[in-house]
C-alpha positions in Angstrom: -52.6 157.5 22.8 -50.6 154.5 24.1 -48.0 152.6 22.0 -50.4 149.8 21.1 -52.9 152.3 19.6 -50.0 154.2 17.9 -48.7 150.9 16.3 -52.1 149.9 15.0 -52.7 153.4 13.6 -49.4 153.4 11.6 -47.7 156.1 13.8 -44.2 155.9 15.2 -44.2 153.8 18.3 -41.8 152.2 20.9 -41.7 148.5 20.2 -40.2 147.8 23.6 -43.1 149.5 25.5 -44.9 147.6 28.3 -48.3 148.1 26.9 -47.4 146.2 23.7 -45.5 143.5 25.6 -48.6 141.8 27.0 -50.2 141.6 23.5 -47.0 140.3 22.1 -46.5 137.6 24.7 -50.2 136.5 24.3 -50.0 136.3 20.5 -46.6 134.4 20.4 -47.7 132.1 23.2 -50.8 131.1 21.3 -48.8 130.7 18.1 -46.4 128.4 19.9 -49.3 126.4 21.4 -51.0 126.1 17.9 -47.6 124.9 16.4 -47.1 122.3 19.1 -50.6 120.9 19.1 -50.7 117.5 17.2 -52.6 117.5 13.9 -54.8 114.7 15.1 -56.1 117.0 17.9 -58.1 119.0 15.2 -60.8 120.6 17.5 -58.2 121.8 20.0 -56.0 123.1 17.3 -58.9 125.0 15.8 -59.9 126.4 19.2 -56.4 127.8 19.6 -56.4 129.2 16.1 -59.7 131.0 16.8 -58.4 132.4 20.1 -55.2 133.7 18.4 -57.0 135.0 15.2 -60.7 135.5 16.0 -61.6 135.9 12.3 -60.5 132.3 11.6 -63.9 131.2 13.1 -66.7 129.8 10.8 -64.5 128.8 7.9 -62.4 132.0 7.9 -59.1 130.2 7.5 -57.3 126.9 7.2 -53.7 127.2 8.4 -51.0 124.6 8.3 -48.4 124.6 11.0 -45.9 125.8 11.5 -47.4 129.3 11.3 -45.9 132.4 12.9 -47.4 135.7 13.9 -46.7 138.4 16.5 -50.3 139.3 17.8 -52.9 137.4 15.8 -55.6 139.9 16.7 -54.5 142.2 13.9 -55.1 139.5 11.2 -58.5 139.5 9.5 -59.6 136.7 7.2 -62.5 136.6 4.8 -64.2 133.3 4.1 -62.4 130.3 2.8 -58.7 131.4 3.1 -55.9 128.9 3.1 -52.4 129.4 4.5 -49.7 126.8 3.7 -46.7 125.6 5.8 -44.1 127.9 7.3 -45.8 131.3 6.9 -45.0 134.4 8.9 -47.5 137.2 9.4 -45.9 140.2 11.3 -49.2 141.9 12.2 -48.2 145.1 13.9 -50.8 146.9 11.7 -53.9 145.2 10.2 -53.4 142.4 7.7 -56.7 141.9 5.7 -57.2 138.9 3.5 -60.4 138.9 1.4 -62.5 135.8 0.6 -60.8 132.8 -1.0 -57.2 134.1 -0.6 -54.5 131.4 -0.9 -51.1 131.9 0.7 -48.3 129.5 -0.4 -45.7 127.9 1.7 -43.0 130.1 3.3 -44.7 133.4 2.5 -43.9 136.4 4.8 -46.5 139.2 5.2 -44.7 142.0 7.2 -46.4 145.3 8.3 -43.5 146.7 10.4 -41.4 149.4 8.9 -38.3 150.9 10.4 -36.8 154.5 10.1 -34.2 154.8 7.4 -31.7 156.8 9.4 -29.7 154.4 11.6 -29.6 157.0 14.5 -33.5 156.7 14.6 -33.7 152.9 13.7 -31.3 151.5 16.2 -32.6 150.9 19.8 -31.2 153.5 22.2 -31.6 155.0 25.6 -33.6 158.3 25.8 -34.3 160.6 28.8 -37.6 158.7 29.4 -36.2 155.2 28.9 -35.1 152.7 26.2 -36.9 153.0 22.9 -37.0 150.8 19.8 -38.8 153.0 17.3 -40.7 151.7 14.4 -44.0 152.1 12.6 -46.3 149.8 10.7 -48.4 150.0 7.6 -51.4 147.9 6.8 -51.5 145.1 4.1 -54.7 144.2 2.2 -55.1 141.3 -0.1 -58.2 141.2 -2.3 -60.7 138.3 -2.8 -59.5 135.3 -4.9 -55.8 136.3 -4.8 -53.0 133.8 -4.6 -49.6 134.6 -3.0 -47.2 132.1 -4.4 -44.6 130.3 -2.2 -41.8 132.3 -0.7 -43.1 135.7 -1.6 -42.7 138.6 0.8 -45.4 141.3 1.0 -44.2 144.4 2.8 -46.2 147.0 4.8 -48.4 149.5 3.0 -49.1 147.2 0.0 -52.7 146.5 -1.3 -53.1 143.6 -3.8 -56.2 143.8 -5.8 -58.9 141.1 -6.5 -58.0 137.8 -8.2 -54.2 138.7 -8.4 -51.3 136.3 -8.4 -48.1 137.3 -6.8 -45.1 135.1 -7.5 -42.3 134.2 -9.8 -43.2 132.8 -13.3 -41.0 129.9 -14.4 -41.0 128.9 -18.1 -40.2 125.2 -18.8 
């Protein structure tokens, strides 16, 4: 099993491996192109989005730039999802959003996890090369849920149907 497959399966993997690097460069390159494409070039912007995140086709997602992700191909949208400005999706493991999910501005959805022991967490040289060890856990957000602005959702979390995640402010 190569590091790309280990990463997506939630197993310990080397984040500096060459088999992951190509996917990473592709995803981040498309993300950069999406963010730099002017809003008035709607069709081009949508084509880039669909290349980066295939499930964004056919009404899967409306995403406002800037938007940041690592790979894109590990993000799965249901129908009618909305992602507001300045969101970051670290999609080392699958991120699954159900139908009608709303993501507020400045939300981070992060699947990567790191070992707790610093000796294991910090990148270092091993007999077979340089390794940056981490693992990733999937995130699932149920239909009709709303993740309010500036929330952070960490790897391994499942949010049910029609939930609201955010801070309540009383006036």
